[in-house]
DOTORTOR-746233 format. One line per 10 residues: number of its first residue (from 1); for each residue x, y, z of C-alpha. Coordinates in steps of 0.05 Angstrom, whole numbers, always signed. Example, Ala and Ser with C-alpha at 12.3 -4.5 7.8 and 13.67 -1.06 7.14 Angstrom:
% DOTORTOR-746233
1) +246 -90 +156  +273 -21 +143 .
***
This chain:
% DOTORTOR-746233
1) +1549 +1839 +2039  +1557 +1898 +2084  +1598 +1954 +2074  +1617 +1984 +2145  +1661 +1940 +2170  +1736 +1945 +2188  +1791 +1894 +2169  +1826 +1880 +2240  +1877 +1832 +2209  +1902 +1795 +2151 .
11) +1931 +1726 +2169  +1948 +1687 +2108  +1941 +1696 +2032  +1957 +1629 +1991  +1948 +1603 +1920  +1915 +1537 +1915  +1939 +1498 +1848  +1902 +1443 +1808  +1935 +1384 +1838  +1937 +1407 +1912 .
21) +1864 +1366 +1923  +1868 +1312 +1880  +1802 +1277 +1904  +1739 +1297 +1864  +1703 +1303 +1938  +1740 +1339 +1990  +1703 +1347 +2056  +1732 +1402 +2107  +1713 +1385 +2181  +1740 +1440 +2216 .
31) +1708 +1507 +2239  +1742 +1569 +2202  +1782 +1610 +2245  +1777 +1663 +2195  +1737 +1697 +2138  +1760 +1671 +2068  +1753 +1709 +2006  +1769 +1661 +1952  +1784 +1682 +1883  +1769 +1622 +1825 .
41) +1814 +1634 +1775  +1801 +1569 +1733  +1764 +1501 +1739  +1687 +1492 +1761  +1667 +1460 +1827  +1601 +1461 +1878  +1611 +1474 +1950  +1563 +1452 +2003  +1576 +1505 +2064  +1519 +1505 +2126 .
51) +1467 +1492 +2077  +1482 +1533 +2027  +1504 +1507 +1953  +1552 +1551 +1919  +1570 +1544 +1841  +1645 +1563 +1830  +1660 +1582 +1755  +1722 +1615 +1733  +1727 +1688 +1752  +1678 +1687 +1809 .
61) +1688 +1707 +1881  +1670 +1665 +1946  +1662 +1687 +2011  +1661 +1641 +2073  +1646 +1668 +2142  +1688 +1653 +2202  +1659 +1608 +2255  +1627 +1539 +2262  +1616 +1498 +2204  +1561 +1438 +2205 .
71) +1581 +1427 +2132  +1637 +1447 +2083  +1645 +1401 +2022  +1675 +1416 +1954  +1653 +1375 +1895  +1704 +1390 +1836  +1670 +1378 +1768  +1734 +1411 +1737  +1803 +1421 +1776  +1830 +1494 +1775 .
81) +1860 +1542 +1813  +1847 +1600 +1865  +1878 +1650 +1911  +1849 +1648 +1984  +1856 +1706 +2035  +1841 +1693 +2102  +1824 +1755 +2144  +1789 +1780 +2208  +1737 +1846 +2213  +1706 +1880 +2270 .
91) +1636 +1863 +2246  +1611 +1811 +2197  +1620 +1818 +2124  +1560 +1773 +2115  +1524 +1721 +2160  +1520 +1670 +2106  +1570 +1641 +2048  +1562 +1672 +1977  +1588 +1673 +1914  +1591 +1722 +1860 .
101) +1614 +1729 +1790  +1667 +1783 +1772  +1680 +1762 +1701  +1660 +1834 +1681  +1710 +1871 +1727  +1785 +1854 +1708  +1811 +1894 +1764  +1789 +1842 +1816  +1834 +1792 +1782  +1887 +1839 +1776 .
111) +1875 +1858 +1851  +1881 +1787 +1874  +1939 +1765 +1837  +1975 +1827 +1865  +1955 +1812 +1938  +1985 +1743 +1933  +2049 +1772 +1899  +2054 +1826 +1952  +2046 +1778 +2011  +2093 +1723 +1993 .
121) +2147 +1777 +1973  +2148 +1797 +2049  +2181 +1864 +2030  +2180 +1924 +2080  +2104 +1954 +2081  +2076 +1886 +2051  +2028 +1883 +2103  +1998 +1949 +2099  +2000 +1942 +2018  +1957 +1881 +2024 .
131) +1908 +1912 +2077  +1900 +1969 +2017  +1886 +1917 +1965  +1835 +1877 +2006  +1797 +1942 +2018  +1807 +1956 +1941  +1776 +1888 +1926  +1719 +1897 +1972  +1703 +1964 +1933  +1710 +1935 +1870 .
141) +1664 +1880 +1883  +1612 +1927 +1916  +1599 +1956 +1842  +1541 +1934 +1808  +1548 +1887 +1745  +1515 +1927 +1694  +1526 +1878 +1642  +1455 +1845 +1619  +1445 +1766 +1611  +1429 +1772 +1543 .
151) +1497 +1801 +1525  +1528 +1733 +1548  +1479 +1690 +1511  +1502 +1732 +1450  +1573 +1728 +1451  +1574 +1650 +1484  +1599 +1622 +1409  +1661 +1668 +1409  +1677 +1652 +1482  +1669 +1578 +1468 .
161) +1718 +1588 +1404  +1768 +1626 +1451  +1770 +1577 +1503  +1776 +1518 +1452  +1831 +1553 +1405  +1868 +1608 +1449  +1933 +1560 +1456  +1929 +1528 +1385  +1932 +1590 +1343  +1921 +1674 +1340 .
171) +1846 +1686 +1336  +1824 +1748 +1304  +1769 +1798 +1325  +1735 +1781 +1254  +1730 +1709 +1269  +1700 +1723 +1333  +1651 +1774 +1314  +1629 +1724 +1257  +1619 +1669 +1303  +1566 +1711 +1342 .
181) +1537 +1738 +1277  +1557 +1815 +1299  +1601 +1866 +1264  +1665 +1877 +1294  +1651 +1941 +1327  +1589 +1917 +1357  +1622 +1849 +1384  +1675 +1886 +1415  +1631 +1934 +1454  +1586 +1880 +1477 .
191) +1642 +1834 +1498  +1679 +1890 +1541  +1609 +1907 +1572  +1610 +1832 +1601  +1681 +1818 +1614  +1709 +1893 +1620  +1770 +1880 +1576  +1779 +1876 +1498  +1775 +1804 +1466  +1851 +1818 +1457 .
201) +1862 +1829 +1530  +1823 +1772 +1554  +1860 +1719 +1513  +1923 +1748 +1535  +1895 +1739 +1606  +1878 +1661 +1591  +1946 +1652 +1566  +1983 +1681 +1628  +1937 +1642 +1674  +1958 +1577 +1636 .
211) +2032 +1607 +1642  +2025 +1606 +1719  +2003 +1536 +1719  +2063 +1514 +1679  +2109 +1557 +1724  +2084 +1520 +1781  +2105 +1454 +1761  +2176 +1471 +1753  +2193 +1438 +1694  +2196 +1478 +1640 .
221) +2238 +1539 +1620  +2211 +1606 +1613  +2218 +1604 +1536  +2181 +1536 +1534  +2126 +1560 +1576  +2122 +1622 +1529  +2113 +1580 +1466  +2066 +1530 +1509  +2020 +1583 +1528  +2016 +1608 +1458 .
231) +2067 +1665 +1453  +2112 +1669 +1395  +2163 +1715 +1428  +2187 +1707 +1496  +2205 +1780 +1502  +2132 +1793 +1490  +2106 +1744 +1538  +2152 +1766 +1590  +2128 +1843 +1591  +2053 +1817 +1586 .
241) +2067 +1768 +1641  +2091 +1822 +1690  +2044 +1874 +1671  +1986 +1830 +1685  +2016 +1790 +1747  +2062 +1843 +1772  +2120 +1813 +1775  +2172 +1772 +1723  +2160 +1694 +1704  +2220 +1673 +1742 .
251) +2205 +1710 +1804  +2134 +1685 +1802  +2162 +1614 +1800  +2210 +1629 +1856  +2157 +1664 +1897  +2103 +1609 +1895  +2155 +1558 +1916  +2172 +1594 +1979  +2098 +1608 +1995  +2088 +1531 +1998 .
***
């Protein structure tokens, strides 16, 4: 990825939900009119783009260059959601498509959510703020991921425990450390090196992601969604949601509907 390009325009920012492409395999036959920068919030898929195979895991960013597409297919192994930014630059960001894991940098997830919120708000100055946020995303992506792969292997049992149980009950730091055969302080340090946040914050982020899914369905009250997302206190849920997403749950639901 180059670092001397100028963003000349942002054309669209959308959030794609789990059910918007129901088929397991989707083929896109049109050429890309804009570059696309896509943050994969959840789900797992394989993308075949102009002869390149891209594996999209949760908390990864995919770049697709504008121009002719000889091949563009998405094979979904597990449905998920993503935020897609359509933009143009004066010089190529990259001649080829690529995907990068950004799980170690919590700022990138926040910036993508924030850029979507600002874009759909259409409040005065939203375009300039969106442009600034996209530059910040590229700045963060330029930072090296310093977390060794062996760290991910060490804490894998704890990550599995979190994803299996985070909606069912509270998970303690002691449980997670024990699952990885580490002392509490060492586990917490390794975890933060890998994911950029504490285990507690990571779990809250997962719960908020789940709450976003529920809000987009439009079937439940905020109180019900708080409970279904593992929060016992709706007021605490609302505060955490606003801190993480940038707006209140009710505002998020309204803006998502208006952006479709």
